[in-house]
Structures are given as structure tokens and as C-alpha cells.
C-alpha positions as CSV (number, residue, x, y, z in Angstrom):
1,M,10.1,30.3,-43.0
2,K,12.6,27.8,-42.0
3,L,11.2,24.8,-40.9
4,S,13.2,22.1,-38.9
5,T,12.3,18.5,-38.2
6,E,13.1,16.2,-35.2
7,A,13.0,12.3,-34.5
8,A,9.8,11.2,-32.8
9,P,8.3,10.2,-30.6
10,H,6.7,14.1,-30.1
11,F,5.6,14.8,-27.3
12,R,4.0,18.6,-25.6
13,T,4.0,19.2,-22.3
14,T,3.5,21.5,-19.8
15,N,6.5,20.2,-17.3
16,T,9.6,21.9,-17.1
17,T,12.6,21.4,-14.5
18,R,11.7,24.5,-12.8
19,K,8.2,23.7,-12.2
20,I,9.4,20.2,-10.9
21,M,11.7,22.0,-8.6
22,I,9.5,24.3,-7.3
23,D,6.8,21.5,-6.2
24,V,9.7,19.4,-4.4
25,L,11.1,23.1,-2.0
26,I,7.3,23.5,-1.7
27,S,7.0,19.5,-0.5
28,L,9.9,20.5,1.8
29,I,8.6,23.5,3.6
30,P,6.6,21.7,6.5
31,A,9.5,19.9,6.8
32,V,12.1,23.0,7.1
33,I,9.1,24.5,9.5
34,A,9.1,21.1,11.4
35,S,13.1,21.2,11.5
36,T,13.0,25.3,13.2
37,W,10.3,24.2,15.4
38,I,12.0,21.7,17.0
39,F,16.1,22.4,17.0
40,G,15.9,26.4,16.7
41,F,16.9,29.2,14.1
42,R,20.5,27.7,13.9
43,A,18.5,24.6,11.8
44,L,17.2,27.4,9.7
45,F,20.5,29.2,9.2
46,I,21.9,25.4,8.3
47,M,19.1,24.9,5.3
48,L,18.9,28.0,3.9
49,F,22.4,28.7,3.6
50,S,23.2,25.3,1.9
51,M,20.3,26.4,0.2
52,V,21.8,29.7,-1.7
53,F,25.2,28.5,-1.3
54,A,24.4,25.6,-3.6
55,E,21.9,27.8,-6.0
56,M,25.1,30.5,-6.3
57,L,27.9,27.8,-7.0
58,D,26.0,25.8,-9.7
59,F,24.6,29.2,-11.3
60,S,28.4,30.5,-11.5
61,I,29.6,27.6,-13.1
62,V,26.9,26.9,-15.6
63,R,26.9,31.0,-16.6
64,F,31.0,31.5,-16.4
65,L,32.4,28.2,-17.0
66,R,30.5,26.8,-19.7
67,K,29.4,29.9,-20.7
68,Q,25.7,29.4,-21.1
69,K,25.2,33.1,-21.0
70,D,21.6,32.4,-21.7
71,H,21.1,30.3,-18.6
72,I,18.1,30.4,-15.8
73,P,18.5,28.7,-13.0
74,D,15.9,25.7,-12.4
75,F,16.4,25.2,-8.9
76,S,17.9,22.0,-9.4
77,A,21.0,22.9,-7.6
78,S,18.9,24.7,-4.7
79,V,16.8,21.2,-4.2
80,T,20.7,19.7,-3.7
81,G,21.8,22.6,-1.1
82,L,18.6,21.8,1.2
83,L,18.5,18.3,1.2
84,L,21.9,18.5,2.3
85,G,20.9,20.9,5.1
86,M,18.2,18.6,6.1
87,N,21.0,15.9,6.3
88,L,23.5,17.8,8.9
89,S,23.9,17.8,12.4
90,L,23.5,21.4,14.2
91,A,27.1,21.2,14.9
92,V,28.2,21.4,11.6
93,N,30.2,24.8,10.9
94,W,29.9,27.1,8.0
95,W,32.5,26.5,6.4
96,Q,32.2,22.8,6.8
97,I,28.5,23.0,5.0
98,M,30.3,25.3,2.1
99,L,33.0,22.0,1.8
100,G,30.1,20.0,1.4
101,V,27.8,21.7,-1.0
102,I,31.0,22.0,-3.1
103,V,31.8,18.4,-3.3
104,A,27.6,18.1,-4.3
105,I,27.5,20.7,-7.0
106,I,30.9,20.5,-8.7
107,L,32.3,17.0,-7.9
108,A,28.8,14.8,-8.0
109,K,27.2,17.0,-10.6
110,Q,29.2,19.3,-12.9
111,V,31.7,17.2,-13.9
112,F,29.5,15.2,-15.5
113,G,28.1,17.5,-17.0
114,G,25.1,19.3,-14.8
115,L,21.9,18.1,-14.5
116,G,20.3,15.0,-15.9
117,Q,23.9,13.4,-16.7
118,N,25.2,12.7,-12.8
119,F,24.9,9.1,-11.5
120,F,25.1,9.8,-8.0
121,N,22.2,12.1,-6.2
122,P,24.7,15.0,-5.3
123,A,22.7,15.8,-1.7
124,L,24.3,12.0,-0.5
125,V,27.4,12.5,-2.5
126,G,28.2,16.0,-0.4
127,R,26.9,14.4,2.9
128,A,29.3,11.1,3.0
129,F,31.8,13.5,2.3
130,M,30.9,15.1,5.2
131,L,30.1,11.8,7.2
132,I,33.8,10.9,6.5
133,S,35.3,14.1,6.7
134,F,33.8,15.4,10.1
135,P,32.8,13.0,11.8
136,T,32.3,14.2,15.3
137,A,30.2,17.0,14.2
138,M,28.3,15.1,11.9
139,T,27.2,12.7,14.5
140,T,27.0,15.2,17.3
141,W,23.1,15.6,18.0
142,Y,21.2,18.4,19.7
143,V,17.8,17.1,21.7
144,P,14.8,18.8,20.7
145,F,13.8,22.4,22.3
146,Y,17.9,22.1,23.4
147,Y,17.3,25.9,23.2
148,Q,14.8,26.1,25.9
149,N,16.9,24.2,28.0
150,P,20.5,24.7,27.8
151,D,21.4,22.2,30.8
152,I,21.1,19.1,28.2
153,I,22.2,20.2,25.1
154,T,23.4,16.8,23.0
155,S,22.4,12.9,23.1
156,A,22.8,10.0,21.4
157,S,19.9,9.3,18.8
158,P,17.4,6.6,19.0
159,L,19.6,4.2,16.5
160,G,22.6,5.4,18.2
161,I,20.7,4.0,21.6
162,I,19.4,0.8,20.0
163,T,23.0,-0.3,18.8
164,Q,24.7,0.6,22.3
165,E,21.9,-0.4,24.6
166,G,19.3,-2.2,23.0
167,M,15.2,-1.7,22.4
168,N,13.6,-1.2,25.5
169,T,16.5,1.5,26.7
170,V,15.2,3.3,23.5
171,L,11.8,3.2,24.9
172,Q,12.5,4.4,28.6
173,N,14.0,7.4,26.6
174,Y,11.2,7.9,23.6
175,T,7.8,6.9,22.4
176,Y,6.8,5.9,18.7
177,W,5.0,9.3,19.3
178,D,8.0,11.7,19.7
179,M,9.6,9.8,16.3
180,F,6.8,10.9,14.7
181,I,6.3,14.2,15.6
182,G,10.4,14.6,15.3
183,R,11.1,15.2,19.2
184,I,14.1,12.6,19.1
185,P,17.7,14.4,18.4
186,G,19.1,12.9,14.3
187,S,19.7,15.1,11.4
188,I,18.3,18.7,11.1
189,G,15.4,17.8,8.4
190,E,14.7,14.0,9.0
191,V,13.5,13.8,12.6
192,S,10.1,14.9,11.9
193,A,7.8,11.9,10.1
194,L,4.8,13.5,10.1
195,A,5.9,16.7,8.7
196,L,7.9,14.3,5.9
197,I,4.9,12.6,4.8
198,V,2.7,15.7,4.5
199,G,5.3,17.2,2.0
200,F,5.0,13.9,-0.1
201,I,1.4,13.6,-0.4
202,Y,1.8,17.4,-2.1
203,L,4.4,15.6,-4.8
204,V,2.0,12.8,-5.2
205,A,-0.7,15.2,-5.6
206,K,1.4,16.9,-8.2
207,S,2.1,13.6,-9.4
208,R,6.4,14.6,-9.2
209,I,7.3,11.3,-7.4
210,K,8.2,8.0,-8.5
211,L,5.9,5.9,-6.0
212,M,7.2,2.4,-6.4
213,I,10.2,3.6,-4.8
214,P,9.4,4.3,-1.7
215,V,7.1,1.5,-1.1
216,S,9.5,-0.7,-2.1
217,Y,12.1,0.3,0.0
218,I,9.6,1.3,3.2
219,G,8.1,-2.3,2.7
220,T,11.4,-4.2,2.3
221,V,12.5,-2.2,5.7
222,L,9.3,-3.4,7.4
223,I,9.5,-7.0,6.5
224,F,13.4,-7.3,6.8
225,S,12.9,-6.0,9.4
226,S,10.3,-7.9,10.9
227,I,12.5,-10.9,10.7
228,F,15.1,-9.9,12.6
229,Y,12.9,-8.9,15.3
230,M,11.4,-12.1,15.6
231,V,14.9,-13.0,15.9
232,D,15.9,-10.9,19.2
233,P,13.3,-7.9,19.3
234,T,15.7,-6.6,22.0
235,K,18.7,-6.1,19.7
236,F,17.3,-5.5,16.6
237,G,14.4,-3.6,17.3
238,T,10.6,-3.3,16.1
239,P,9.8,-3.1,12.1
240,L,8.2,0.5,13.8
241,F,10.8,1.8,14.9
242,H,13.0,1.3,11.9
243,L,10.2,3.0,9.4
244,L,10.5,6.3,12.3
245,A,14.1,6.3,13.4
246,G,16.9,7.9,11.4
247,G,16.7,9.1,7.9
248,L,14.3,6.6,6.2
249,I,11.5,8.5,5.6
250,L,13.6,11.2,3.9
251,G,15.3,9.1,2.3
252,A,12.9,6.7,0.5
253,L,10.5,9.7,-0.2
254,F,12.9,12.8,-1.0
255,M,16.1,11.0,-2.0
256,A,16.1,7.8,-3.7
257,T,12.9,8.3,-6.0
258,D,15.6,11.5,-7.0
259,M,14.5,11.2,-11.4
260,V,18.3,11.4,-12.6
261,T,19.7,8.9,-10.1
262,S,17.2,6.3,-10.1
263,P,15.3,3.5,-12.8
264,M,13.5,4.3,-15.5
265,S,10.8,1.3,-15.8
266,I,8.6,-0.2,-12.9
267,K,10.4,-3.4,-12.2
268,G,13.7,-1.3,-12.2
269,Q,12.1,0.9,-9.4
270,F,10.9,-1.8,-7.3
271,V,14.7,-3.8,-7.9
272,F,16.2,-0.1,-6.9
273,G,14.1,0.2,-3.5
274,M,14.2,-3.3,-2.2
275,G,17.9,-3.0,-3.1
276,A,18.1,0.2,-0.7
277,G,16.4,-1.5,1.7
278,I,18.3,-4.8,2.4
279,L,21.4,-2.7,2.6
280,T,19.8,0.2,4.7
281,M,18.6,-2.8,7.0
282,I,22.5,-4.3,6.7
283,I,24.3,-1.3,8.0
284,R,22.1,-0.8,11.0
285,F,21.9,-3.7,12.2
286,F,25.5,-4.8,11.5
287,G,27.5,-2.0,10.0
288,S,29.9,0.2,12.0
289,Y,27.5,3.3,11.0
290,P,24.5,2.9,13.0
291,E,22.1,4.5,9.5
292,G,22.9,3.0,6.1
293,V,20.2,4.9,4.1
294,S,22.7,7.6,2.8
295,F,25.1,4.7,2.0
296,S,22.6,2.2,0.3
297,I,20.9,5.1,-2.1
298,L,24.1,5.8,-3.7
299,I,24.9,2.2,-4.2
300,M,21.6,1.9,-5.8
301,N,22.9,4.6,-7.8
302,A,25.9,3.0,-9.3
303,F,23.2,-0.1,-10.3
304,V,20.9,2.0,-12.1
305,P,22.1,1.8,-15.8
306,L,22.9,-2.4,-15.2
307,I,19.5,-2.0,-13.7
308,D,18.1,0.3,-17.2
309,D,19.6,-2.5,-19.1
310,W,18.5,-5.6,-17.3
311,L,14.9,-4.7,-17.3
312,K,14.6,-2.9,-20.2
313,P,10.9,-2.4,-21.1
314,K,9.6,-4.3,-23.8
315,I,9.1,-2.6,-27.3
316,Y,5.6,-3.4,-28.7
317,G,6.0,-5.6,-31.8
318,T,9.8,-7.0,-30.9
319,T,10.8,-9.7,-29.4
320,E,12.7,-10.0,-26.3
321,G,16.0,-11.1,-28.1
322,E,15.4,-8.0,-30.5
323,I,15.4,-5.6,-27.4
324,K,18.6,-7.3,-25.8
325,H,20.7,-7.1,-29.2
326,A,19.1,-3.5,-29.9
């Protein structure tokens, strides 16, 4: 019998990438159900089409281009496709979804070597590409339950309303309860904070999530928005509004926490979340786009190698100088 030796450390775990990705998919089921209820079966089609096409594309690349004949799907591409679909508008066409998935899977993931090698969150890269390439379709928001009242199909999102008309107009159209359960226009999977939080609780219970990132991200948004609320509450809106409106909950709980594109250390995760929160509010308050979650996370993704190097954990028995020169 031939024995092989491996370098330390030697850890055994029952966790696999496949199991983790299945848990993530399970955690997104409440949001998928809520989105289908709010926006109808077209929303379900968009999410499932994006998910299935992403998995098929990723499998084809690994099996036939990379020649990995024993490759078994780990469902990471399904997570990417589903998250991309949840970040889209109902107005997008099937071929636009395909282009977004191609950019997410090929340009943002496979060209870097596949899962674990990418620098940027693939789903957000796909969404950013679609937002820049198809701005009209990506910013056309369908009203909740539009299929029950065909006279009114589209409307401005709460973030769009506050940018143009102020906080008072937002509250004339939507309550905080509407924003919490998802009775507002917006991207398919971001509108129901309640459903997203239910899924997040499942991930926490399964120990699949980095708590520091969403805590520091959302905490920074609340602090930043509170400061500007005291300056001009009508123009900048309440902290609760910025928590529930737009894609903050989806981004902070499911996108920023991506294991591959976020820092490894607790301190690094805190800096990552804080930076994403500051950038999100700067874009919301002063940028040309009313929403800044996607771009803020992508920008912070670029800083992850620097953050990991800067906040490298101290190794027991070594000095700080030894770590820096290691």
C-alpha cells in the first residue's frame, strides 16, 4: 500500500462546497416564493432561467473546455445564476439574461480559474454589465401585483422617488410595512426584507455565513444615514428607509458575504462591511444612480487582497514584524 503525506495542518470536516451551496439555495427559497407572489410567474421564470443557464454554462466549460471528465456540479453556478436573477427587473428579455449570465460565469469566474479564484462576485459583475448595457430594461420597475391590475404596470422605486421628490412623497405612496414585506417596486428578489431575513436566519443556524460583514455593513448604513437625516430628513430620508429600500438587505446578507470575494479575518470583514456601507450611502446620496449596493460591494471586492494583507492575523509565537516579512 502506498501512503502519501501532506503538509500540515490536517483538518477533517464534513462540509463541502456542494453542501454549502445547497444550503445557500435553500436559504433563498423564501425570497423566491415571495418574489413569485409579488411579481407573478414571470419573476419565477427569470430566476429559474438564469439559474439553470448558469449551471449549464459552468458545467460545459469545466467538463468540455477544461477537460475535467470527473467534474460533478457543486451548484456554485446555480447560486450565481439565482442571485443574478434576483437582482434583475421584470422588464429584461431572455437574451439579455443570457448575456448577463455569460459575463458572470465566464468573465467574472472562469477566466480567473473557476470557483475560489475569482476576485469579484460573479453575480454582481453580471448585474453591473446589464445595468450599463441595458439601463432602460434594468431600471423599469413593475408595481407589486401588477398582474391583478393591468391599468398600472410600472412605477418609480422608493429610492427613485426620494431622489426626485423627497421622503414625504415616499411615505405618501409606501409604508415601512410595505417595504418590509415587499409591496414596493424594485428588483425581483430584493423587495421583501422579511423573506430575505428568514433565509438569512437559516444560514446562521447552519453556520454558513460571516456575521461580521452584514453587521458592519448595515450598521454603517444606519449610522451614515442617521447623520444625514439630522441634516435634512426630507431630502436624505430616515435610517429605516435606507435599511428597507433597495438592495441593501439582499446585498449585505447574501452578496457581500460571499466566501471567495470577502476578507478572511474578523477585522478584515469589519473593514469590508464598513467600506461597503460608506460607499453605498455616498452613491445613494450623491451619485447618478439611486442605488449603490452592487457597485459598493464590487469596489470592496477589489480591496480584499489588500485588506487580507493589511489585517493578517497574528500567528502565535511570532512578532508583528515577522508576520509582515513572512
